[in-house]
Structures are given as C-alpha cells and as structure tokens.
C-alpha positions as CSV (number, residue, x, y, z in Angstrom):
1,X,19.6,26.3,24.7
2,X,21.5,24.8,27.6
3,X,20.5,21.6,29.3
4,X,21.9,20.6,32.6
5,X,21.5,16.9,33.2
6,X,23.8,14.8,35.3
7,X,26.1,17.9,35.7
8,X,26.8,18.0,32.0
9,X,26.3,21.3,30.1
10,X,25.1,21.0,26.5
11,X,25.3,24.0,24.2
12,X,22.8,24.7,21.5
13,X,25.5,23.9,18.9
14,X,25.9,20.4,20.4
15,X,22.1,20.0,20.4
16,X,21.7,21.1,16.8
17,X,24.7,19.0,15.7
18,X,23.3,15.8,17.2
19,X,19.9,16.3,15.7
20,X,21.2,17.3,12.2
21,X,23.7,14.4,12.1
22,X,21.1,11.9,13.2
23,X,18.3,13.1,10.9
24,X,20.2,14.4,7.9
25,X,23.9,14.1,7.5
26,X,24.2,10.5,8.8
27,X,21.6,9.0,6.4
28,X,22.8,11.0,3.5
29,X,26.4,9.8,4.0
30,X,25.0,6.2,4.2
31,X,23.2,6.6,0.9
32,X,26.4,7.9,-0.8
33,X,28.4,5.0,0.7
34,X,25.9,2.5,-0.6
35,X,26.1,4.0,-4.1
36,X,29.9,3.9,-3.9
37,X,29.8,0.2,-2.8
38,X,27.2,-0.7,-5.5
39,X,29.1,1.0,-8.3
40,X,32.5,0.0,-6.9
41,X,33.8,3.5,-7.3
42,X,36.3,3.4,-4.5
43,X,39.5,1.5,-4.9
44,X,39.0,-0.9,-1.9
45,X,35.6,-2.4,-1.2
46,X,36.3,-2.8,2.5
47,X,36.9,0.9,3.2
48,X,33.4,2.1,2.2
49,X,31.8,-0.8,4.0
50,X,33.8,-0.1,7.2
51,X,32.8,3.6,7.1
52,X,29.2,2.5,6.4
53,X,29.1,0.4,9.6
54,X,30.9,3.1,11.7
55,X,28.2,5.6,10.6
56,X,25.4,3.1,11.5
57,X,27.0,2.6,15.0
58,X,27.4,6.4,15.4
59,X,23.7,6.9,14.5
60,X,22.7,4.5,17.2
61,X,24.9,6.3,19.7
62,X,23.7,9.7,18.7
63,X,20.1,8.6,19.1
64,X,20.9,7.4,22.6
65,X,22.5,10.8,23.5
66,X,19.4,12.5,21.9
67,X,17.0,10.5,24.0
68,X,19.0,10.3,27.3
69,X,20.4,13.8,27.5
70,X,18.6,16.1,25.0
71,X,14.9,15.0,25.6
72,X,14.6,13.5,22.1
73,X,11.2,13.2,20.5
74,X,9.4,10.6,18.4
75,X,8.1,11.4,14.9
76,X,4.8,12.2,16.6
77,X,6.5,14.9,18.7
78,X,6.1,12.8,21.9
79,X,9.0,12.3,24.3
80,X,11.1,9.3,23.3
81,X,11.9,6.6,25.8
82,X,14.6,4.1,26.1
83,X,12.2,1.6,24.6
84,X,12.3,3.7,21.4
85,X,16.1,3.6,21.5
86,X,16.1,-0.2,21.9
87,X,13.8,-0.6,18.9
88,X,16.0,1.8,16.9
89,X,19.2,0.0,18.0
90,X,17.6,-3.3,16.8
91,X,16.0,-2.2,13.6
92,X,18.7,0.1,12.2
93,X,21.4,-2.5,12.0
94,X,19.1,-5.1,10.6
95,X,17.7,-2.8,7.9
96,X,21.2,-1.5,7.2
97,X,22.6,-5.0,6.8
98,X,19.9,-5.8,4.3
99,X,20.5,-2.7,2.2
100,X,24.3,-3.1,2.5
101,X,24.0,-6.7,1.2
102,X,21.8,-5.5,-1.6
103,X,24.5,-3.0,-2.7
104,X,27.1,-5.8,-2.6
105,X,24.9,-7.9,-4.8
106,X,24.4,-5.0,-7.2
107,X,28.2,-4.5,-7.3
108,X,28.7,-8.2,-8.1
109,X,26.1,-8.1,-10.9
110,X,27.6,-4.9,-12.4
111,X,31.1,-6.3,-12.4
112,X,30.3,-9.6,-14.0
C-alpha cells in the first residue's frame, strides 16, 4: 500500500510499523517500564521514567501521523479526525501520569 499525501510516499512497511507500534509495541513497552519502576529493577530510577515519557510522547506523535497521513481509524472503524487526536493527546498523558505515579508509590512501599 502506498499513500501519496502532500507529496510524501509511504510504503506498506511504514504503515504497518506505525500501526503496530501505536497499538502493540508502545503499550507493551510502557507496561514493562512501569513494572521495572514499581519493582525498582533498574539501577537508576530516572532512566526508566525518562524512557516511559519518551514512549508516551512518541505514541501521541505516531497517532498524529496515523490520522493525518495514513487515514487512521477509530475503534469503531470510522475515519479518525483531528478531534480524536486532540482527545488522545490530552487523555494519554493524564492517564499515563496517574499510572506512572502509582508505580512510584508501589516502588516506595516495596522499598520501605
């Protein structure tokens, strides 16, 4: 599948990579990072947190690319709009922050 939008060519590999990262790999990485933070398995607490927030930001950016250039869909298989992206860009960091803080609390409880 090749999409020509704004004179940019997207290969099917790029299309599949964006979708897989946004729907599968990104969230799985976030879960593993939250577990690592909660169990304090990595040597420095700031590194997994930094990677966590980089992944959250990348998920927002990839969703933008998906909607803007790759005709992204909603969970109901309807065309996604920039309003969907704005909601995603608002709710993902808020939910991520709550879950991230919960993992820090678990880490504190387990280490005391």
